[in-house]
C-alpha positions as CSV (number, residue, x, y, z in Angstrom):
1,M,14.2,-11.2,13.4
2,S,11.8,-14.2,13.7
3,G,8.3,-13.8,15.1
4,S,9.2,-16.1,18.0
5,C,11.8,-13.6,19.2
6,Y,9.6,-10.6,18.9
7,T,7.8,-9.4,22.0
8,P,5.2,-6.6,21.5
9,P,4.7,-3.9,24.1
10,P,2.1,-4.8,26.7
11,F,-1.5,-3.6,26.4
12,P,-4.3,-3.7,28.9
13,H,-6.4,-6.9,28.7
14,T,-8.8,-6.8,31.6
15,S,-11.7,-4.7,30.5
16,R,-13.3,-2.8,27.7
17,L,-10.6,-0.6,26.4
18,I,-12.7,2.1,24.8
19,M,-16.2,3.4,25.6
20,T,-17.6,5.5,22.8
21,D,-20.8,6.3,21.0
22,S,-18.9,7.6,17.9
23,V,-17.7,5.7,14.9
24,V,-14.7,3.5,15.5
25,T,-13.1,1.6,12.6
26,R,-10.0,-0.5,12.7
27,F,-7.3,-1.7,10.4
28,A,-6.0,-5.1,11.5
29,P,-3.2,-6.5,9.3
30,S,-1.3,-9.7,10.0
31,P,2.5,-9.0,10.1
32,T,3.5,-12.0,8.0
33,G,4.5,-9.8,5.1
34,F,4.6,-6.2,3.9
35,L,1.6,-3.9,3.5
36,H,0.2,-5.1,0.2
37,I,-1.9,-3.0,-2.1
38,G,-5.2,-4.6,-1.0
39,G,-4.4,-4.0,2.6
40,A,-3.6,-0.4,1.8
41,R,-7.0,0.1,0.2
42,T,-8.7,-1.5,3.2
43,A,-6.9,0.9,5.5
44,L,-7.9,3.8,3.3
45,F,-11.6,2.9,3.4
46,N,-11.5,2.5,7.2
47,W,-9.6,5.8,7.5
48,L,-12.1,7.7,5.2
49,Y,-15.2,6.3,6.9
50,A,-13.9,7.4,10.3
51,K,-12.7,10.8,9.2
52,K,-16.0,11.6,7.5
53,R,-17.9,10.8,10.7
54,G,-15.5,12.5,13.1
55,G,-14.6,9.1,14.6
56,K,-11.4,7.1,15.1
57,M,-9.5,4.6,13.1
58,L,-7.5,2.2,15.3
59,L,-4.6,0.0,14.3
60,R,-4.3,-3.5,15.5
61,I,-1.4,-5.8,14.6
62,E,-2.8,-9.4,14.5
63,D,0.5,-11.1,15.5
64,T,-0.9,-14.3,17.0
65,D,1.0,-16.4,14.3
66,R,4.2,-16.4,16.3
67,E,6.2,-18.3,13.7
68,R,5.4,-16.0,10.7
69,S,5.0,-12.6,12.4
70,T,8.1,-10.5,12.1
71,K,9.3,-7.2,13.4
72,E,10.4,-6.3,9.8
73,A,6.8,-6.8,8.6
74,I,5.4,-4.7,11.4
75,D,7.8,-1.9,10.7
76,A,7.0,-2.1,7.0
77,I,3.2,-1.9,7.7
78,L,3.7,1.1,10.0
79,D,6.0,2.8,7.4
80,G,3.6,2.1,4.6
81,L,0.7,3.7,6.4
82,K,2.8,6.7,7.4
83,W,4.0,7.2,3.8
84,L,0.4,7.0,2.6
85,E,-0.5,9.6,5.2
86,L,-3.1,7.3,6.8
87,D,-2.7,8.2,10.4
88,W,-4.3,6.1,13.1
89,D,-5.7,7.1,16.5
90,D,-4.3,6.0,19.9
91,D,-1.5,3.5,20.4
92,V,-1.0,0.5,18.2
93,I,-2.6,-2.6,19.7
94,Y,-0.8,-5.9,19.5
95,Q,-3.2,-8.9,19.5
96,F,-0.7,-11.4,21.0
97,S,-0.3,-9.2,24.1
98,R,-4.0,-9.7,24.9
99,A,-3.9,-13.5,25.0
100,A,-4.8,-13.6,28.7
101,R,-8.0,-11.6,28.0
102,H,-8.9,-13.9,25.2
103,R,-8.5,-17.0,27.5
104,E,-10.6,-15.2,30.1
105,V,-13.5,-14.9,27.6
106,A,-13.2,-18.5,26.5
107,E,-13.3,-19.7,30.1
108,S,-16.4,-17.5,30.7
109,L,-18.2,-19.2,27.8
110,L,-17.2,-22.6,29.2
111,A,-18.6,-21.6,32.6
112,S,-21.9,-20.4,31.1
113,G,-22.4,-23.7,29.2
114,R,-22.0,-22.0,25.8
115,A,-18.7,-23.7,25.2
116,Y,-17.3,-27.1,26.0
117,H,-14.1,-29.1,26.3
118,C,-13.3,-31.2,23.3
119,Y,-10.9,-34.1,23.8
120,A,-10.9,-35.4,20.2
121,T,-7.5,-36.6,19.1
122,A,-5.8,-35.5,15.9
123,E,-6.6,-38.9,14.4
124,E,-10.2,-38.7,15.3
125,L,-10.5,-35.2,13.8
126,A,-8.8,-36.3,10.6
127,A,-11.3,-39.2,10.3
128,M,-14.2,-36.8,10.9
129,R,-13.0,-34.5,8.2
130,E,-12.5,-37.3,5.7
131,K,-16.0,-38.7,6.3
132,A,-17.6,-35.3,6.1
133,R,-15.9,-34.5,2.7
134,A,-16.8,-38.0,1.4
135,E,-20.5,-37.2,2.3
136,G,-20.3,-33.7,0.8
137,R,-20.9,-32.0,4.2
138,T,-19.3,-28.6,5.0
139,R,-19.5,-29.2,8.8
140,L,-16.3,-31.1,9.4
141,Y,-16.6,-31.7,13.2
142,D,-19.3,-34.1,14.2
143,G,-19.9,-32.8,17.8
144,L,-18.2,-35.8,19.4
145,W,-17.6,-34.1,22.7
146,R,-20.5,-31.6,22.6
147,D,-22.7,-33.4,25.1
148,R,-20.3,-36.0,26.6
149,D,-19.3,-36.0,30.2
150,P,-15.7,-34.7,30.6
151,A,-15.3,-37.4,33.3
152,T,-15.0,-39.8,30.4
153,A,-12.1,-37.9,28.9
154,P,-9.0,-39.9,28.0
155,S,-6.0,-39.2,30.2
156,G,-3.1,-37.2,28.8
157,V,-5.1,-35.2,26.2
158,K,-5.1,-31.5,26.5
159,P,-8.6,-30.4,25.5
160,T,-9.6,-27.5,23.2
161,I,-12.5,-25.3,24.1
162,R,-15.2,-25.3,21.4
163,L,-18.1,-23.0,20.9
164,K,-21.5,-24.7,21.4
165,A,-22.9,-23.2,18.2
166,P,-26.6,-23.3,17.2
167,Q,-27.3,-26.4,15.1
168,T,-30.6,-25.2,13.6
169,G,-31.8,-22.0,12.1
170,E,-29.7,-19.3,10.4
171,T,-26.8,-16.9,11.0
172,V,-27.4,-13.6,9.3
173,I,-25.2,-10.7,8.6
174,E,-26.6,-7.4,7.3
175,D,-23.6,-6.2,5.3
176,Q,-23.4,-2.6,4.0
177,V,-21.7,-3.8,0.8
178,Q,-22.8,-7.4,0.3
179,G,-26.4,-6.9,1.5
180,R,-28.1,-9.6,3.6
181,V,-25.9,-12.7,3.8
182,V,-27.4,-15.9,5.3
183,W,-25.7,-19.2,6.4
184,Q,-27.6,-22.3,7.5
185,N,-26.3,-23.2,11.0
186,E,-26.4,-26.9,10.2
187,N,-23.4,-26.3,7.9
188,L,-21.3,-24.5,10.5
189,D,-18.9,-26.2,12.9
190,D,-18.5,-25.9,16.6
191,L,-15.4,-23.8,16.2
192,V,-12.4,-24.0,18.4
193,L,-12.0,-20.9,20.7
194,L,-9.0,-22.1,22.7
195,R,-6.4,-24.6,21.5
196,G,-5.1,-27.4,23.7
197,D,-2.0,-25.4,24.5
198,G,-4.1,-22.5,25.8
199,T,-3.6,-20.2,22.9
200,P,-6.7,-18.4,21.5
201,T,-7.8,-18.9,17.9
202,Y,-8.0,-16.0,15.4
203,M,-11.8,-16.1,15.5
204,L,-12.0,-15.6,19.2
205,A,-9.2,-13.0,19.4
206,V,-10.8,-10.8,16.7
207,V,-14.2,-10.8,18.4
208,V,-12.8,-10.0,21.8
209,D,-10.5,-7.3,20.5
210,D,-13.1,-5.6,18.4
211,H,-15.5,-5.6,21.3
212,D,-12.9,-4.3,23.8
213,M,-11.7,-1.6,21.4
214,G,-15.2,-0.4,20.9
215,V,-15.1,-1.0,17.2
216,T,-18.5,0.0,15.6
217,H,-17.7,-0.7,12.0
218,V,-15.7,-3.6,10.6
219,I,-14.6,-2.8,7.0
220,R,-12.4,-5.6,5.5
221,G,-11.9,-7.8,2.4
222,D,-14.7,-10.2,1.4
223,D,-12.3,-13.1,1.9
224,H,-13.3,-12.6,5.5
225,L,-17.0,-13.0,4.8
226,I,-17.2,-16.6,6.0
227,N,-15.4,-15.5,9.2
228,A,-18.2,-13.1,9.8
229,A,-20.7,-16.0,10.2
230,R,-18.5,-17.7,12.8
231,Q,-17.7,-14.4,14.6
232,K,-21.4,-13.6,14.7
233,Q,-22.0,-16.8,16.6
234,I,-19.4,-15.9,19.2
235,Y,-20.9,-12.4,19.6
236,D,-24.3,-14.0,20.1
237,A,-22.9,-16.5,22.7
238,L,-21.4,-13.6,24.6
239,E,-24.5,-11.4,24.2
240,W,-22.4,-8.6,22.8
241,D,-23.6,-6.3,20.0
242,I,-22.0,-7.1,16.7
243,P,-20.3,-4.3,14.8
244,N,-21.7,-3.0,11.5
245,M,-20.1,-5.2,8.8
246,S,-18.8,-4.3,5.3
247,H,-17.0,-6.8,3.2
248,I,-15.3,-5.2,0.2
249,P,-14.5,-7.2,-3.0
250,L,-10.9,-8.1,-3.6
251,I,-8.7,-6.5,-6.3
252,H,-8.1,-8.5,-9.4
253,G,-5.7,-8.1,-12.3
254,P,-6.8,-6.3,-15.5
255,D,-7.7,-9.7,-17.1
256,G,-10.0,-10.5,-14.2
257,S,-7.8,-13.1,-12.6
258,K,-6.5,-13.1,-9.1
259,L,-4.1,-10.3,-8.5
260,S,-0.5,-11.4,-9.0
261,K,2.8,-9.6,-8.8
262,R,2.8,-9.0,-12.5
263,H,-0.6,-7.3,-12.1
264,G,0.4,-5.1,-9.1
265,A,0.1,-7.4,-6.0
266,L,3.1,-5.7,-4.5
267,G,3.9,-4.1,-1.2
268,V,3.2,-0.4,-0.7
269,D,7.0,0.0,-0.4
270,A,7.4,-1.2,-4.0
271,Y,5.1,1.5,-5.3
272,R,7.1,4.0,-3.3
273,A,10.3,2.7,-5.0
274,M,8.6,2.9,-8.4
275,G,8.1,6.6,-7.9
276,Y,4.4,7.0,-7.2
277,L,3.3,9.8,-5.0
278,P,1.2,8.9,-1.9
279,A,-1.6,11.3,-2.9
280,A,-1.8,9.7,-6.3
281,L,-1.8,6.2,-4.9
282,R,-4.5,7.1,-2.4
283,N,-6.6,8.6,-5.2
284,Y,-6.2,5.5,-7.3
285,L,-7.0,3.1,-4.5
286,V,-10.2,5.0,-3.5
287,R,-11.5,4.5,-7.0
288,L,-10.8,0.7,-6.9
289,G,-14.3,-0.5,-6.2
290,W,-15.8,2.8,-5.0
291,S,-17.4,5.3,-7.3
292,H,-18.7,8.8,-7.1
293,G,-20.3,9.6,-10.4
294,D,-17.7,10.2,-13.1
295,Q,-15.2,12.0,-10.9
296,E,-11.7,10.5,-11.1
297,I,-9.5,13.1,-9.3
298,F,-10.2,13.7,-5.6
299,S,-8.4,15.9,-3.1
300,T,-8.2,14.3,0.3
301,Q,-11.0,16.4,1.6
302,E,-13.2,15.5,-1.4
303,M,-12.6,11.8,-0.7
304,I,-13.5,12.3,3.0
305,D,-16.7,14.2,2.1
306,A,-17.9,11.9,-0.6
307,F,-16.9,8.4,0.7
308,D,-19.6,6.0,1.9
309,L,-19.9,2.2,2.1
310,P,-23.0,1.6,0.0
311,A,-21.2,3.1,-3.0
312,I,-18.7,0.2,-3.0
313,G,-19.6,-2.3,-5.8
314,R,-19.9,-6.0,-5.1
315,S,-17.8,-7.2,-8.0
316,A,-14.0,-7.3,-7.9
317,A,-12.1,-4.2,-8.9
318,R,-9.5,-4.4,-11.6
319,F,-6.0,-3.1,-11.1
320,D,-4.7,-1.0,-14.1
321,F,-1.1,0.1,-14.0
322,A,-1.5,2.5,-17.0
323,K,-4.4,4.3,-15.2
324,L,-2.3,4.6,-12.0
325,E,0.6,5.9,-14.0
326,N,-1.5,8.5,-15.8
327,L,-3.0,9.6,-12.5
328,N,0.4,9.9,-11.0
329,G,1.6,12.0,-13.9
330,H,-1.3,14.4,-13.2
331,Y,-0.3,14.7,-9.5
332,I,3.3,15.3,-10.5
333,R,2.3,18.1,-12.9
334,Q,0.1,19.6,-10.2
335,S,2.7,19.4,-7.5
336,D,4.6,22.4,-6.1
337,D,8.2,22.4,-7.5
338,Q,9.8,22.5,-4.1
339,S,7.7,19.6,-2.8
340,L,8.8,17.6,-5.8
341,V,12.5,18.3,-5.1
342,T,11.8,17.0,-1.5
343,Q,10.1,13.8,-2.8
344,F,12.9,13.4,-5.4
345,E,15.4,13.3,-2.5
346,Q,13.2,10.9,-0.5
347,V,12.7,8.3,-3.2
348,L,16.5,8.1,-3.7
349,D,16.6,5.9,-0.6
350,Y,14.6,3.3,-2.5
351,V,16.3,3.1,-6.0
352,P,19.5,1.4,-7.0
353,E,21.3,4.5,-8.2
354,G,20.0,6.6,-5.3
355,A,23.1,6.5,-3.1
356,A,25.3,7.8,-6.0
357,L,22.8,10.6,-6.8
358,K,22.4,11.5,-3.1
359,A,26.1,12.0,-2.8
360,K,25.9,14.7,-5.4
361,L,23.0,16.6,-3.8
362,N,24.2,19.9,-2.5
363,D,22.9,23.5,-2.5
364,A,24.0,24.0,-6.1
365,T,22.4,20.8,-7.5
366,R,19.3,21.3,-5.5
367,A,19.0,24.8,-6.9
368,Q,19.5,23.4,-10.4
369,L,16.9,20.7,-9.8
370,L,14.4,23.3,-8.6
371,R,15.0,25.4,-11.8
372,A,14.6,22.4,-14.0
373,M,11.5,21.1,-12.3
374,P,8.8,23.0,-14.3
375,S,10.2,21.4,-17.5
376,L,11.0,18.0,-15.9
377,K,7.5,17.4,-14.4
378,E,5.7,18.0,-17.7
379,R,7.4,14.8,-19.1
380,A,7.4,12.5,-16.0
381,K,4.7,10.1,-14.9
382,T,6.7,8.9,-11.9
383,L,9.5,10.1,-9.7
384,I,11.7,7.5,-11.4
385,E,11.1,9.2,-14.7
386,L,11.8,12.5,-13.0
387,I,15.2,11.2,-11.8
388,S,15.9,10.0,-15.3
389,G,15.0,13.3,-16.8
390,A,17.2,15.1,-14.2
391,Y,20.2,12.9,-15.1
392,F,22.0,15.7,-17.0
393,I,22.3,17.8,-13.8
394,F,24.3,15.1,-11.9
395,A,26.3,13.6,-14.8
396,D,30.1,13.6,-14.5
397,R,32.3,14.9,-17.2
398,P,33.2,13.7,-19.7
399,L,29.6,12.5,-20.2
400,E,28.7,8.9,-20.8
401,I,27.0,9.0,-24.2
402,E,24.2,6.6,-24.7
403,P,24.5,4.4,-27.8
404,K,21.6,6.2,-29.7
405,A,23.2,9.5,-29.1
406,A,26.8,8.3,-29.9
407,V,25.6,7.5,-33.5
408,L,24.9,11.2,-34.0
409,L,28.4,12.3,-33.0
410,T,29.9,12.2,-36.4
411,P,33.0,14.2,-37.3
412,E,30.7,16.8,-38.9
413,T,28.5,17.0,-35.8
414,R,31.6,17.4,-33.6
415,T,32.8,20.3,-35.8
416,L,29.3,21.9,-35.5
417,I,29.4,21.5,-31.7
418,G,32.7,23.4,-31.7
419,R,31.2,26.3,-33.7
420,L,28.1,26.3,-31.4
421,R,30.4,26.6,-28.4
422,I,32.0,29.7,-29.9
423,A,28.6,31.3,-30.6
424,L,27.5,30.6,-27.0
425,E,30.7,31.8,-25.5
426,A,29.7,35.3,-26.6
427,V,26.6,35.1,-24.4
428,T,27.4,36.7,-21.0
429,D,23.9,37.2,-19.5
430,W,23.1,33.5,-19.5
431,T,19.4,32.6,-19.5
432,A,17.1,30.3,-21.5
433,E,16.0,33.4,-23.5
434,T,19.5,34.7,-24.4
435,T,20.9,31.3,-25.3
436,E,17.9,30.6,-27.5
437,T,18.4,33.9,-29.3
438,A,22.1,33.1,-29.9
439,M,21.2,29.7,-31.3
440,R,18.5,31.0,-33.5
441,N,20.8,33.6,-34.9
442,F,23.5,30.9,-35.5
443,A,21.0,28.7,-37.3
444,E,19.8,31.6,-39.5
445,Q,23.3,32.7,-40.4
446,N,24.3,29.2,-41.4
447,N,21.1,28.3,-43.2
448,L,20.2,25.6,-40.7
449,K,16.9,24.6,-39.1
450,L,16.8,25.1,-35.4
451,G,16.4,21.3,-34.9
452,A,19.8,20.7,-36.7
453,V,21.3,22.9,-34.0
454,A,19.3,21.8,-31.0
455,Q,20.0,18.0,-31.3
456,P,23.8,18.2,-31.4
457,L,23.5,20.6,-28.4
458,R,21.3,18.1,-26.5
459,V,23.7,15.2,-27.2
460,A,26.8,17.2,-26.1
461,L,25.1,18.6,-23.0
462,T,23.1,15.5,-21.8
463,G,24.6,12.5,-23.5
464,R,21.1,11.5,-24.6
465,T,18.7,12.1,-27.5
466,T,15.9,13.2,-25.3
467,S,15.9,15.7,-22.5
468,P,13.9,18.7,-21.2
469,G,13.8,21.7,-23.5
470,I,17.3,22.3,-24.7
471,F,17.3,26.0,-23.7
472,D,16.0,25.0,-20.2
473,V,19.0,22.6,-20.0
474,L,21.4,25.4,-21.0
475,A,19.9,27.7,-18.3
476,V,19.9,25.0,-15.6
477,L,23.5,23.9,-16.2
478,G,24.9,27.4,-16.4
479,R,27.4,29.0,-18.7
480,Q,30.6,27.4,-17.3
481,E,29.4,23.8,-17.2
482,C,27.7,24.1,-20.7
483,L,30.9,25.5,-22.4
484,A,33.0,22.8,-20.7
485,R,30.7,20.0,-21.8
486,L,30.6,21.4,-25.4
487,A,34.4,21.5,-25.4
488,D,34.5,17.8,-24.4
489,Q,32.5,16.8,-27.5
490,A,33.8,19.4,-30.0
491,A,36.1,18.3,-32.9
């Protein structure tokens, strides 16, 4: 569904929405794409700061770009936050629905003389920009209509409303991460507040929404730092208190370059599909740019208790997939077996083979999965590896033998498998312990090492050369299925 067809629910736009003395943060994504990993970290930092101080984190969808905003992206953002277990307070606020309020504020600045109508044409603006760049100036608009009488305006031109920004002095932001940041006002434009078609600009909408929502702390990426200067000028013109600002460095790839898809610049949904646990991803993200001594593993409560903005570094964090994978492996090993079975089922909705495996999930296979979990989780760093390790539970007979395993199925091996089946057939009380005893006895009686018995068993029972412990496999599959699979591969 295109953004132009999407209509957000209405939201009040006629007064200050929230009156509070407590901490209020906000996460304000643009729904022009999915929730990417940098946005997830920004949401986490806002969430932690609010939680620690008993405040609120609000969610605002900045959907003013009507051509690029989509319902699919909004749904993905909400789903991503829910999966990461980053809950927000109150209703979701949709910026576009507040356009009337934004226009009202722009008109009030016009009425007070702190803004003015600009009738510059597109051609005039292009010429101004070209001249400014040729002269090496950062201020691109030359103030053409700043002090001109609107009575001299050309007919047929719909004016913009521009802020009458200070032309001398400094604009200063005291940033909790970046420190004191100063801009010379002579380098900043009279920015547009309201376009000629009456739509508010991003700069105005953000200031009005943050004020009306009672936001006390703005925590966002440092790519917004230049926006802070322009927004500070709007706050000053309106005589509103500016929120506390914190601009966090962006995430780079392991080589220090801008984060790309090969580095990990993916949507949160991609990490879910790759089999990462939400708790592990939260733990990894919190350590991207924020430090607390040498501690690497944090429970959610430990994160909340320890997190603070001054501990965020000023240099870009580096994304490291290997580190995330190792951390995820730790969380898998520490997870309750039943919760892993549940997460195993949930991730099937996001993987190519998921539908086929889901069709085979029933009380019996769930019970087998639960029995196998202690062994499976010791080897897996992701839920995808967990699925791969659990393949033997869901495999159809006769097994599809992987090439490396097929090489081992020589005539001699198939004869040995037939003999192993006879030895196991005598086991009636079927457990990992009793089947291990039977196999050890068989090896001893035939002057074989246990490995020479275990590997043919593994190939015949799983179709692979690697699996969980072979006696765990025997116990999980059960007597009837094991004997049947052995018969399939026996000479």
